[in-house]
KELUMKOL-214353 format. One line per 2 residues: for each residue x, y, z of N, C-alpha, C. Coordinates in steps of 0.1 Angstrom, whole numbers. Example, Ala and Ser with C-alpha at 12.3 -4.5 7.8 and 13.67 -1.06 7.14 Angstrom:
132 -57 78 123 -45 78 132 -33 78 ~ 128 -22 71 137 -11 71 129 0 79
***
This chain:
-1504 2073 -505 -1497 2080 -515 -1506 2090 -523 ~ -1500 2102 -525 -1507 2112 -532 -1506 2110 -547
-1517 2106 -553 -1518 2103 -567 -1515 2116 -576 ~ -1517 2127 -570 -1516 2140 -578 -1502 2146 -576
-1493 2139 -570 -1480 2145 -567 -1470 2140 -578 ~ -1464 2150 -585 -1455 2146 -596 -1443 2138 -591
-1438 2141 -580 -1426 2134 -574 -1430 2120 -571 ~ -1442 2118 -567 -1447 2104 -564 -1447 2096 -577
-1451 2102 -588 -1451 2095 -601 -1437 2091 -605 ~ -1428 2101 -604 -1414 2098 -607 -1408 2087 -598
-1411 2087 -586 -1406 2077 -576 -1412 2063 -579 ~ -1425 2062 -582 -1431 2049 -585 -1426 2043 -598
-1425 2051 -608 -1420 2046 -621 -1405 2042 -620 ~ -1397 2049 -613 -1383 2046 -611 -1382 2032 -603
-1391 2030 -594 -1391 2017 -587 -1396 2006 -596 ~ -1406 2008 -603 -1412 1998 -612 -1402 1994 -623
-1395 2004 -629 -1386 2002 -640 -1373 2008 -636 ~ -1365 2001 -629 -1352 2007 -623 -1341 2010 -634
-1341 2002 -644 -1331 2004 -655 -1335 2015 -664 ~ -1326 2025 -666 -1329 2037 -673 -1333 2035 -687
-1326 2026 -694 -1329 2023 -708 -1343 2017 -710 ~ -1346 2007 -701 -1360 2001 -701 -1370 2011 -698
-1367 2020 -688 -1377 2030 -684 -1381 2039 -696 ~ -1371 2044 -703 -1374 2052 -714 -1381 2045 -725
-1378 2033 -728 -1385 2025 -738 -1400 2023 -734 ~ -1402 2019 -722 -1416 2017 -718 -1424 2030 -717
-1418 2040 -712 -1425 2053 -711 -1428 2059 -724 ~ -1419 2058 -734 -1423 2062 -748 -1434 2054 -753
-1435 2041 -751 -1446 2033 -755 -1459 2037 -749 ~ -1458 2040 -736 -1470 2045 -728 -1475 2058 -734
-1466 2067 -736 -1469 2080 -741 -1476 2079 -755 ~ -1471 2070 -764 -1477 2068 -777 -1491 2062 -776
-1493 2053 -766 -1506 2047 -764 -1516 2058 -759 ~ -1511 2067 -751 -1520 2078 -746 -1524 2086 -758
-1515 2089 -767 -1518 2098 -778 -1529 2091 -787 ~ -1528 2078 -789 -1537 2071 -797 -1551 2071 -790
-1551 2069 -777 -1564 2070 -770 -1570 2084 -770 ~ -1562 2094 -769 -1567 2108 -769 -1572 2112 -783
-1566 2107 -793 -1570 2110 -807 -1583 2103 -810 ~ -1585 2091 -804 -1597 2083 -806 -1609 2089 -799
-1608 2091 -786 -1618 2097 -778 -1611 2104 -766 ~ -1610 2117 -766 -1603 2124 -755 -1609 2124 -742
-1622 2119 -742 -1629 2119 -729 -1631 2105 -723 ~ -1624 2095 -729 -1626 2081 -725 -1613 2074 -721
-1604 2081 -715 -1591 2074 -711 -1587 2081 -698 ~ -1578 2074 -691 -1572 2079 -679 -1561 2071 -674
-1552 2077 -667 -1540 2070 -661 -1541 2069 -646 ~ -1539 2057 -641 -1540 2055 -626 -1526 2053 -621
-1523 2060 -610 -1510 2058 -603 -1513 2051 -590 ~ -1506 2040 -588 -1507 2033 -575 -1492 2029 -571
-1490 2026 -559 -1477 2022 -554 -1471 2010 -561 ~ -1480 2001 -566 -1475 1989 -572 -1477 1988 -587
-1483 1999 -593 -1485 1999 -608 -1488 2012 -613 ~ -1487 2014 -626 -1492 2026 -634 -1500 2020 -645
-1513 2024 -646 -1522 2017 -656 -1529 2028 -665 ~ -1530 2024 -678 -1538 2032 -687 -1551 2024 -690
-1562 2031 -687 -1575 2026 -690 -1581 2034 -702 ~ -1587 2026 -711 -1593 2033 -723 -1607 2026 -724
-1618 2035 -723 -1631 2029 -723 -1633 2020 -711 ~ -1639 2009 -712 -1641 2000 -701 -1628 1992 -696
-1620 1987 -705 -1609 1979 -701 -1596 1986 -698 ~ -1587 1980 -691 -1573 1984 -690 -1567 1980 -703
-1557 1988 -707 -1550 1985 -720 -1535 1983 -718 ~ -1530 1989 -708 -1515 1988 -705 -1513 1990 -690
-1505 1981 -684 -1502 1983 -670 -1487 1980 -668 ~ -1480 1989 -661 -1466 1988 -658 -1465 1982 -644
-1460 1970 -643 -1458 1964 -630 -1443 1963 -627 ~ -1439 1960 -615 -1425 1958 -612 -1420 1946 -619
-1411 1949 -629 -1404 1938 -636 -1410 1934 -649 ~ -1423 1938 -652 -1429 1935 -665 -1440 1944 -669
-1443 1944 -682 -1453 1952 -688 -1465 1943 -692 ~ -1477 1947 -688 -1489 1939 -692 -1496 1947 -703
-1498 1940 -714 -1504 1947 -726 -1517 1939 -730 ~ -1526 1947 -735 -1538 1941 -741 -1537 1944 -756
-1539 1933 -764 -1537 1934 -778 -1550 1930 -786 ~ -1550 1933 -799 -1561 1930 -807 -1558 1918 -816
-1566 1907 -814 -1563 1894 -821 -1563 1896 -836 ~ -1572 1904 -841 -1573 1906 -855 -1561 1912 -862
-1553 1920 -855 -1541 1926 -861 -1529 1921 -855 ~ -1529 1909 -848 -1518 1903 -841 -1509 1898 -852
-1495 1900 -851 -1486 1894 -861 -1489 1879 -863 ~ -1487 1874 -875 -1491 1860 -878 -1482 1850 -869
-1470 1853 -867 -1461 1844 -859 -1466 1843 -845 ~ -1475 1852 -840 -1479 1851 -826 -1494 1845 -825
-1500 1842 -836 -1513 1836 -836 -1512 1822 -830 ~ -1523 1818 -823 -1523 1804 -817 -1523 1794 -827
-1516 1783 -825 -1515 1772 -834 -1528 1764 -835 ~ -1528 1753 -843 -1540 1745 -845 -1544 1738 -832
-1535 1735 -823 -1538 1728 -810 -1543 1738 -800 ~ -1544 1751 -803 -1549 1761 -794 -1538 1764 -783
-1542 1762 -771 -1533 1765 -760 -1536 1756 -748 ~ -1531 1761 -736 -1533 1754 -724 -1542 1762 -715
-1552 1755 -709 -1561 1762 -700 -1554 1765 -687 ~ -1553 1778 -683 -1547 1783 -671 -1557 1792 -664
-1563 1787 -653 -1573 1795 -646 -1585 1798 -655 ~ -1588 1810 -657 -1599 1815 -665 -1596 1818 -679
-1583 1815 -683 -1579 1819 -696 -1572 1808 -704 ~ -1571 1809 -717 -1563 1800 -725 -1550 1806 -728
-1539 1799 -725 -1526 1804 -727 -1519 1797 -739 ~ -1512 1804 -747 -1503 1798 -757 -1490 1805 -758
-1480 1798 -763 -1467 1803 -765 -1463 1804 -780 ~ -1458 1816 -783 -1454 1818 -797 -1441 1827 -798
-1431 1822 -804 -1419 1829 -805 -1413 1834 -792 ~ -1415 1825 -781 -1410 1828 -768 -1418 1838 -760
-1430 1842 -765 -1439 1851 -758 -1452 1843 -754 ~ -1456 1845 -741 -1468 1838 -737 -1480 1848 -738
-1491 1843 -744 -1503 1852 -746 -1515 1845 -740 ~ -1525 1853 -736 -1537 1848 -730 -1549 1852 -737
-1559 1843 -739 -1572 1846 -745 -1583 1840 -738 ~ -1595 1843 -742 -1608 1838 -736 -1607 1822 -737
-1610 1816 -725 -1608 1801 -725 -1618 1794 -733 ~ -1630 1800 -736 -1640 1793 -744 -1639 1795 -759
-1635 1808 -762 -1633 1811 -776 -1624 1824 -776 ~ -1613 1822 -782 -1603 1833 -782 -1609 1846 -788
-1618 1844 -798 -1624 1855 -805 -1634 1863 -796 ~ -1638 1857 -785 -1648 1864 -777 -1641 1876 -769
-1628 1874 -766 -1620 1884 -759 -1619 1882 -745 ~ -1607 1885 -739 -1605 1885 -725 -1615 1895 -718
-1617 1906 -725 -1627 1916 -720 -1639 1915 -729 ~ -1650 1912 -724 -1662 1910 -732 -1666 1923 -739
-1662 1935 -734 -1666 1947 -741 -1658 1949 -754 ~ -1647 1942 -755 -1639 1943 -767 -1636 1929 -773
-1644 1924 -781 -1642 1910 -787 -1628 1909 -793 ~ -1622 1898 -792 -1608 1896 -797 -1597 1902 -789
-1600 1907 -778 -1589 1912 -769 -1582 1901 -763 ~ -1568 1901 -764 -1560 1891 -757 -1549 1899 -749
-1542 1892 -741 -1532 1899 -732 -1519 1892 -733 ~ -1508 1899 -729 -1495 1893 -727 -1487 1900 -717
-1477 1894 -711 -1468 1900 -702 -1454 1900 -708 ~ -1447 1911 -707 -1434 1912 -713 -1424 1916 -702
-1414 1908 -700 -1404 1912 -690 -1397 1925 -695 ~ -1393 1933 -686 -1388 1946 -690 -1376 1946 -700
-1367 1936 -697 -1355 1935 -706 -1358 1931 -720 ~ -1370 1926 -723 -1374 1922 -736 -1383 1932 -743
-1386 1943 -736 -1396 1953 -741 -1390 1960 -754 ~ -1377 1962 -754 -1371 1968 -765 -1372 1960 -778
-1373 1947 -777 -1375 1938 -788 -1389 1936 -792 ~ -1398 1935 -782 -1412 1931 -784 -1421 1942 -787
-1419 1954 -781 -1429 1965 -782 -1431 1970 -797 ~ -1420 1971 -805 -1422 1975 -819 -1430 1964 -826
-1429 1952 -823 -1437 1941 -830 -1452 1942 -826 ~ -1454 1945 -814 -1468 1945 -809 -1475 1959 -810
-1468 1969 -814 -1473 1982 -814 -1487 1984 -822 ~ -1487 1979 -834 -1499 1981 -842 -1511 1973 -836
-1509 1961 -831 -1520 1954 -825 -1525 1961 -813 ~ -1516 1966 -805 -1519 1973 -792 -1527 1986 -796
-1523 1994 -805 -1529 2006 -809 -1543 2003 -815 ~ -1545 1992 -822 -1558 1989 -828 -1567 1985 -816
-1562 1978 -806 -1570 1975 -794 -1575 1988 -787 ~ -1566 1998 -786 -1570 2010 -779 -1581 2018 -787
-1579 2018 -800 -1589 2025 -809 -1603 2018 -807 ~ -1603 2005 -806 -1616 1998 -804 -1621 2000 -790
-1612 2000 -780 -1616 2001 -766 -1622 2015 -764 ~ -1617 2025 -771 -1622 2039 -769 -1636 2041 -774
-1642 2031 -781 -1656 2032 -785 -1665 2026 -774 ~ -1660 2021 -764 -1668 2016 -753 -1670 2026 -742
-1680 2025 -734 -1682 2035 -723 -1671 2035 -713 ~ -1667 2046 -708 -1656 2048 -699 -1660 2041 -686
-1650 2035 -680 -1652 2029 -666 -1654 2041 -657 ~ -1665 2041 -649 -1668 2053 -640 -1656 2056 -631
-1648 2047 -627 -1637 2049 -618 -1625 2056 -624 ~ -1625 2055 -638 -1613 2060 -645 -1611 2075 -643
-1622 2082 -643 -1621 2097 -642 -1617 2101 -628 ~ -1622 2095 -618 -1619 2099 -604 -1605 2095 -601
-1600 2084 -607 -1587 2079 -604 -1576 2084 -613 ~ -1579 2093 -623 -1569 2098 -632 -1559 2106 -624
-1546 2104 -627 -1535 2110 -621 -1528 2120 -631 ~ -1532 2133 -629 -1527 2143 -638 -1512 2144 -639
-1506 2142 -627 -1491 2144 -626 -1483 2133 -632 ~ -1489 2121 -635 -1482 2111 -643 -1480 2117 -657
-1490 2124 -662 -1489 2130 -676 -1479 2142 -675 ~ -1479 2149 -664 -1469 2160 -663 -1455 2155 -663
-1453 2144 -655 -1440 2137 -655 -1436 2132 -668 ~ -1445 2126 -676 -1441 2120 -689 -1437 2132 -698
-1445 2143 -698 -1441 2154 -707 -1427 2159 -704 ~ -1424 2160 -692 -1410 2165 -688 -1399 2155 -691
-1402 2142 -687 -1392 2132 -689 -1389 2129 -704 ~ -1399 2129 -712 -1397 2127 -726 -1396 2139 -735
-1397 2151 -728 -1396 2164 -735 -1406 2164 -747 ~ -1418 2162 -745 -1428 2162 -756 -1442 2167 -750
-1450 2172 -758 -1463 2177 -754 -1472 2164 -752 ~ -1479 2164 -740 -1488 2153 -737 -1502 2159 -733
-1512 2153 -738 -1526 2157 -735 -1531 2152 -721 ~ -1539 2159 -715 -1547 2154 -704 -1561 2150 -710
-1568 2141 -704 -1581 2138 -710 -1590 2150 -709 ~ -1600 2151 -718 -1608 2164 -720 -1615 2167 -707
-1619 2157 -698 -1626 2160 -686 -1616 2166 -675 ~ -1603 2165 -678 -1593 2169 -668 -1589 2184 -670
-1589 2189 -683 -1587 2203 -684 -1577 2209 -692 ~ -1565 2203 -694 -1554 2210 -701 -1544 2201 -708
-1535 2207 -716 -1525 2200 -722 -1512 2204 -716 ~ -1503 2194 -713 -1490 2198 -707 -1481 2206 -718
-1472 2214 -713 -1464 2223 -721 -1471 2235 -724 ~ -1482 2239 -717 -1488 2252 -718 -1499 2253 -729
-1501 2243 -737 -1511 2245 -747 -1525 2242 -741 ~ -1535 2249 -746 -1548 2247 -741 -1556 2237 -750
-1564 2229 -744 -1572 2220 -752 -1584 2228 -757 ~ -1590 2224 -769 -1602 2230 -774 -1613 2228 -764
-1622 2238 -762 -1633 2236 -753 -1643 2226 -759 ~ -1648 2216 -751 -1657 2207 -756 -1670 2213 -760
-1677 2206 -769 -1691 2211 -772 -1700 2212 -760 ~ -1709 2220 -761 -1718 2222 -749 -1725 2209 -746
-1729 2202 -756 -1737 2190 -753 -1728 2179 -747 ~ -1715 2181 -748 -1706 2171 -742 -1702 2174 -727
-1706 2186 -723 -1703 2190 -709 -1714 2187 -700 ~ -1712 2179 -689 -1722 2176 -680 -1728 2188 -674
-1741 2190 -675 -1748 2202 -670 -1753 2199 -655 ~ -1748 2207 -646 -1753 2205 -632 -1768 2208 -630
-1774 2202 -620 -1788 2206 -617 -1789 2221 -615 ~ -1799 2227 -620 -1801 2241 -618 -1813 2243 -608
-1811 2252 -599 -1821 2256 -589 -1824 2271 -590 ~ -1837 2274 -590 -1841 2288 -591 -1848 2293 -578
-1844 2305 -575 -1849 2311 -562 -1864 2315 -565 ~ -1872 2315 -554 -1886 2320 -555 -1887 2335 -553
-1899 2340 -550 -1901 2354 -548 -1894 2359 -535 ~ -1891 2371 -535 -1885 2377 -523 -1895 2378 -512
-1892 2375 -500 -1901 2376 -488 -1895 2385 -478 ~ -1903 2394 -473 -1898 2403 -462 -1901 2397 -449
-1891 2396 -440 -1893 2390 -427 -1889 2400 -416 ~ -1898 2403 -407 -1895 2412 -396 -1889 2405 -384
-1878 2410 -379 -1872 2404 -367 -1871 2414 -356 ~ -1875 2410 -344 -1875 2419 -332 -1861 2417 -326
-1854 2428 -323 -1841 2428 -316 -1843 2436 -303 ~ -1838 2430 -292 -1839 2436 -279 -1825 2440 -274
-1825 2452 -268 -1812 2456 -262 -1809 2448 -249 ~ -1797 2445 -247 -1793 2437 -235 -1793 2447 -223
-1796 2441 -211 -1795 2449 -199 -1781 2450 -194 ~ -1775 2462 -194 -1761 2464 -191 -1757 2457 -177
-1766 2458 -167 -1763 2452 -154 -1762 2437 -155 ~ -1772 2431 -162 -1772 2417 -164 -1759 2412 -171
-1755 2419 -181 -1743 2416 -189 -1731 2416 -180 ~ -1730 2427 -172 -1718 2429 -163 -1717 2417 -153
-1729 2413 -147 -1729 2402 -137 -1724 2389 -143 ~ -1729 2386 -155 -1725 2374 -162 -1710 2374 -165
-1705 2384 -170 -1690 2385 -173 -1682 2384 -160 ~ -1687 2390 -149 -1680 2389 -137 -1680 2374 -132
-1691 2367 -134 -1691 2353 -129 -1682 2344 -138 ~ -1681 2347 -150 -1672 2339 -159 -1657 2341 -155
-1654 2353 -151 -1640 2356 -148 -1636 2350 -134 ~ -1645 2348 -126 -1642 2343 -112 -1639 2328 -112
***
């Protein structure tokens, strides 16, 4: 699949979120998350397009992933709504994570200490999966916690693979689908809808290795005329 193909982005997102109302709800939320990431650190986020998901990475961790049938969100424990906080009994150990249920939503945290974070680079990071039909109800509730997580994740070093995997045409598609201006990360070059991004400071631009040429040297080359008879005989042999 061509990650840089706008039609591929449209096709994948239509497959992952087939219902038009759910698609618009989820893509608006994704677009808002991108804006928060770009405002925090325009050089530390990227969107990856794959046949089975679309993912927003900010700093080291993933922060939002659209899968077929559900949305995977990373949240900030410190700003999580009170009704979603784990109870006194904690939760249930499931694999490498602690899971608890609150108001009909399942959330996951670090199995040893929820405060440590699912992602060690962002303490207090927790995750949840939301089925698409419930996104309209849950996303407004989780918005602040999710945006807080993005702002904190943006302060971590960017995952080296995020830049190479960034799919510019997911951003192009979002801009057209939602009819709004969308930024590209600063390392990618431009803003959709024709606006140009400010040029980064010189110290923020990776400087390539510089090589300097030495002194000019004069080299003499001897050139010999070909023997016309020899050339004729060779050409004749090739044609026969």
